[in-house]
C-alpha positions in Angstrom: -6.8 0.8 2.3 -8.7 -1.2 4.9 -6.6 -3.4 7.1 -3.3 -2.0 5.8 -4.4 1.5 6.6 -5.4 0.5 10.1 -2.0 -1.1 10.6 -0.3 2.1 9.3 -2.3 4.4 11.5 -2.8 2.4 14.7 -0.2 -0.4 14.6 -0.4 -4.1 14.0 -1.5 -5.1 17.5 -4.5 -2.8 17.4 -5.4 -4.0 13.9 -5.2 -7.6 15.1 -7.4 -6.8 18.0 -10.0 -5.3 15.7 -9.8 -8.3 13.3 -10.2 -10.7 16.2 -13.4 -8.9 17.3 -14.7 -8.9 13.8 -14.0 -12.6 13.4 -15.8 -13.4 16.6 -18.9 -11.6 15.3 -18.7 -12.9 11.7 -17.6 -16.5 11.7 -17.1 -18.7 8.6 -16.2 -22.4 8.3 -15.1 -22.2 11.9 -18.7 -22.9 12.9 -18.5 -26.4 11.5 -15.3 -27.2 13.5 -16.9 -25.6 16.6 -19.9 -27.9 16.2 -17.7 -31.0 16.0 -15.9 -29.9 19.2 -19.3 -29.3 20.9 -20.6 -32.7 19.8 -17.5 -34.3 21.5 -18.0 -32.2 24.6 -14.7 -30.5 24.2 -14.3 -27.1 25.7 -12.5 -24.5 23.6 -11.9 -20.8 23.4 -12.2 -18.7 20.2 -9.9 -16.0 18.9 -7.4 -16.3 21.7 -4.6 -13.8 22.0 -1.4 -15.8 22.6 1.2 -13.0 21.9 1.0 -9.3 21.1 -1.0 -9.0 17.9 -1.3 -12.8 17.5 -4.6 -14.6 17.8 -5.4 -18.3 17.3 -8.8 -19.3 16.0 -9.4 -22.1 18.5 -7.6 -23.1 21.7 -8.3 -26.3 23.6 -6.9 -26.5 27.1 -3.5 -25.0 27.6 -1.7 -26.8 24.8 -3.7 -27.2 21.6 -4.2 -24.6 18.9 -6.3 -24.8 15.7 -6.2 -22.5 12.8 -9.0 -22.4 10.3 -7.9 -21.4 6.8 -10.7 -19.9 4.8 -9.8 -19.6 1.1 -10.7 -15.9 1.0 -8.3 -15.0 3.7 -5.4 -17.4 3.4 -5.3 -18.8 -0.1 -6.8 -16.2 -2.4 -6.3 -13.0 -0.5 -4.4 -10.3 -2.3 -6.5 -7.4 -1.0 -4.1 -6.6 1.9 -1.1 -6.7 -0.3 0.8 -9.2 1.8 2.0 -12.7 1.4 -0.4 -14.8 3.5 1.6 -18.0 3.2 4.7 -16.2 4.7 2.6 -14.7 7.4 1.1 -18.1 8.3 4.6 -19.6 8.6 5.6 -16.8 11.1 2.4 -17.3 13.0 3.0 -21.0 13.3 6.4 -20.4 14.7 5.0 -18.0 17.3 2.3 -20.6 18.2 5.0 -23.3 18.7 7.1 -20.9 20.7 4.2 -20.4 23.1 4.1 -24.2 23.7 1.1 -25.1 21.7 0.6 -28.3 19.6 -0.9 -27.0 16.3 -3.4 -28.1 13.7 -4.2 -26.1 10.5 -7.5 -27.0 8.8 -8.4 -25.8 5.3 -11.9 -24.6 4.3 -12.3 -27.3 1.6 -11.5 -30.2 3.9 -13.8 -28.7 6.5 -16.7 -28.4 4.1 -16.3 -31.9 2.7 -15.9 -33.4 6.2 -12.4 -34.9 5.7 -11.0 -32.5 8.3 -13.0 -34.1 11.0 -10.8 -37.2 11.0 -7.7 -35.1 11.2 -9.2 -33.1 14.1 -10.1 -36.3 16.0 -6.5 -37.6 15.5 -5.1 -34.3 16.7 -7.3 -34.3 19.8 -6.4 -37.9 20.7 -2.7 -37.2 20.3 -2.3 -39.4 17.2 -1.6 -36.5 15.0 0.9 -33.8 15.9 2.6 -31.1 14.0 
């Protein structure tokens, strides 16, 4: 059904490409983070492919990666029949292997504004993961 069927018929890399295209056209709380970056005159790229089938929500320069965790996709998603927490751990490992410093921001902290301070610390180098 849906994503799982696409993976089964076309492979995970193709499915990730389709998902990346969809997310570029249908953003969520990522818009708030993008607006914070724009206000600070920080250039970024969105839905960047860093390895086969692996996309990062936002990339700044050549060494900073930011993932935006919407509740519907990361915390509450059972539609695809996979463990998102385990998948996120694997993705974080791949991001690190590609040489990126990494920040994960959750939807609730983005919407209440508390993520902005963490983002600023990450960008200044005070906060690293």
